[in-house]
C-alpha positions in Angstrom: 205.3 220.6 217.5 205.6 218.8 214.3 208.9 218.6 212.0 208.3 221.0 208.8 209.6 219.7 205.9 212.1 221.7 203.7 211.5 223.5 200.3 213.9 221.5 198.9 211.7 218.2 200.0 209.0 219.2 199.2 209.8 220.0 195.4 211.1 216.8 195.5 207.8 215.1 196.2 205.7 217.5 194.1 208.4 217.2 190.8 208.0 213.2 190.9 204.5 213.3 191.8 202.3 211.0 190.0 199.6 211.9 187.5 197.2 209.7 189.2 197.6 211.5 192.5 193.9 211.7 194.0 192.9 215.2 193.8 190.0 215.3 196.7 192.1 216.0 199.7 193.9 218.8 197.8 190.5 220.6 197.7 189.5 220.3 201.0 192.8 220.7 202.5 193.0 223.8 200.6 196.0 222.6 198.8 198.2 221.7 201.8 197.8 217.8 201.8 201.2 217.1 200.7 202.2 219.2 202.5 201.4 218.4 205.8 202.0 214.7 204.5 205.6 215.3 204.4 205.2 216.8 207.9 203.8 213.8 209.0 206.6 211.8 207.7 209.8 214.1 209.2 207.5 213.7 212.7 207.8 210.5 212.3 210.9 210.2 211.7 212.3 212.5 214.4 210.6 209.9 216.8 211.7 206.8 214.7 214.8 208.1 213.2 215.4 204.3 211.2 212.6 202.6 210.8 212.6 198.7 209.4 208.8 198.3 208.8 205.7 200.2 208.8 202.1 200.1 207.5 200.3 202.7 205.8 196.3 201.7 207.0 193.7 202.4 204.7 196.4 204.5 202.6 194.0 204.4 199.4 196.9 204.3 196.2 199.4 204.7 198.5 200.0 208.9 198.7 201.1 208.8 201.7 203.9 205.5 201.4 204.9 207.4 198.2 205.7 210.9 200.0 207.3 208.5 202.8 209.6 206.9 200.3 210.3 210.5 199.1 211.5 211.6 202.4 212.9 209.0 204.1 215.3 208.1 201.3 216.7 204.8 202.3 215.6 201.5 202.0 212.3 200.5 204.5 209.4 198.2 203.8 205.9 199.7 203.6 202.9 197.4 203.8 199.9 199.4 202.1 196.7 198.2 203.3 193.1 198.9 202.3 189.8 197.4 202.2 189.2 198.6 198.5 190.2 196.5 195.7 190.8 198.9 193.3 192.5 201.4 195.5 195.2 198.8 196.0 194.9 198.1 192.3 195.6 202.0 191.0 198.5 202.2 193.9 201.3 204.5 192.9 203.9 202.7 195.0 205.2 199.4 194.4 205.4 197.9 198.0 203.4 194.9 199.7 199.7 195.7 199.3 197.2 193.9 201.7 193.1 193.6 201.4 192.3 194.6 205.3 189.5 196.9 207.1 191.5 199.4 209.3 189.1 198.0 212.2 190.2 194.4 211.6 194.3 194.5 211.0 195.3 191.1 210.4 198.8 191.7 211.7 200.3 190.6 214.7 200.9 192.3 218.1 203.7 195.1 217.9 204.5 194.2 214.2 205.4 197.8 212.9 208.1 200.2 214.0 205.9 202.5 212.4 201.7 202.9 212.0 200.3 205.7 210.2 197.2 206.7 208.5 196.2 210.1 206.4 192.8 211.1 205.3 191.0 208.1 206.2 190.4 207.6 209.6 187.2 210.2 209.4 185.5 207.5 207.6 185.6 204.8 210.2 182.5 204.0 211.9 184.6 203.5 215.1 187.2 205.9 215.2 188.7 204.1 219.1 188.1 200.8 217.4 191.0 201.8 214.8 193.4 204.0 216.9 193.3 201.4 219.5 194.0 198.7 216.1 196.8 201.2 215.3 198.5 200.7 219.1 197.9 196.8 218.8 200.2 196.7 216.2 202.4 198.8 216.2 205.6 198.8 218.5 206.7 202.0 218.4 205.3 205.5 216.3 201.9 205.9 215.1 201.1 209.0 213.1 197.6 210.0 212.1 195.9 213.0 209.8 192.5 212.9 209.4 189.6 215.4 208.6 187.7 216.3 212.6 185.3 219.2 213.8 186.2 222.3 215.5 184.3 222.8 218.7 184.0 226.1 217.7 180.2 227.0 216.3 180.7 229.6 214.1 184.0 227.8 212.5 181.5 224.5 212.6 178.7 226.3 210.6 181.5 227.9 208.3 183.1 224.7 207.4 179.4 223.0 206.8 179.0 225.5 203.8 181.9 225.8 202.2 182.5 221.7 202.1 178.5 221.5 200.8 178.1 224.3 198.6 181.6 225.0 197.5 184.2 222.7 197.7 182.6 220.2 195.2 182.5 222.4 192.4 186.1 223.1 192.8 187.4 220.2 191.0 185.2 221.6 187.8 188.5 223.5 187.2 191.1 220.3 187.4 188.3 218.6 185.2 187.1 216.4 188.3 182.7 216.4 188.9 181.1 217.8 192.1 179.5 214.5 192.6 182.3 213.1 193.0 182.7 215.1 196.0 180.0 216.0 197.7 180.3 213.0 200.1 182.7 214.8 202.0 180.3 217.1 203.8 178.3 213.8 204.5 181.3 212.4 206.8 181.7 215.4 207.8 178.4 216.2 209.2 178.8 213.2 210.8 181.7 213.7 213.1 181.7 214.1 216.8 183.9 217.3 217.4 187.7 217.3 217.9 188.4 217.1 221.4 186.1 213.7 221.2 189.1 212.3 218.9 192.1 214.1 221.3 190.5 212.0 224.1 190.9 208.9 222.2 194.4 209.7 221.0 195.5 210.6 224.3 193.9 206.7 225.8 196.0 205.2 223.5 199.1 206.6 222.9 201.8 208.8 224.4 201.2 211.4 222.7 203.9 213.8 221.1 202.4 216.2 219.0 199.1 216.9 218.8 198.0 220.3 216.2 194.6 221.2 214.3 195.2 223.2 210.8 192.9 224.6 208.3 190.4 226.5 210.4 190.4 223.5 213.0 189.1 221.2 210.0 191.9 218.4 210.3 194.1 216.6 213.3 197.6 216.0 213.2 198.7 213.7 215.8 202.3 211.6 216.3 202.7 209.7 219.3 204.5 206.0 221.1 202.4 203.3 221.1 201.1 202.7 224.9 202.1 199.2 226.2 198.9 198.9 228.4 195.7 201.0 227.5 
């Protein structure tokens, strides 16, 4: 099972969270995105207690890296990678930044103690390619949170309705615009169901934790690098 972040750790993150923090993941995760990121960090540290070099894949503005720094509280080097220049320019962390596609990571094999990603893999054209790349550049641990799709048909229908007709309008109360959130439904619609992604994780990783959250809309996975895939 994943390691739960304590209330004190979450309070530290929330109290210092930048105003520029992206709200989209909060709305689609039922306000659980920060907690899940904190739990991902805690679970990663359970299996790799003293990481020296970390890669945040498709990290956007660095939200996961930010939470990692808050939870870990020790000196470590994080490299934030993303394919969008504007995201890297708006980064909320001061660590190194690399412009890169997560389907072709410009790093040598076994370069990082930890390779992690949150709320990004669902945007990939080929999730297996990304997981294979993350496994390649890791020498210890891979940790991922991303949007999936339930096996249960009733849940799929409910979530389709929520993501298409309800979720885009919730950000209005925080000053957001519905048009900026409607793309999430179209990403969801093209996804395979979760068992497809689960099989990929078990193919490339020695999985220690696999969980599904929020009506199985998200998967949470942490595993050791497999030396041979």
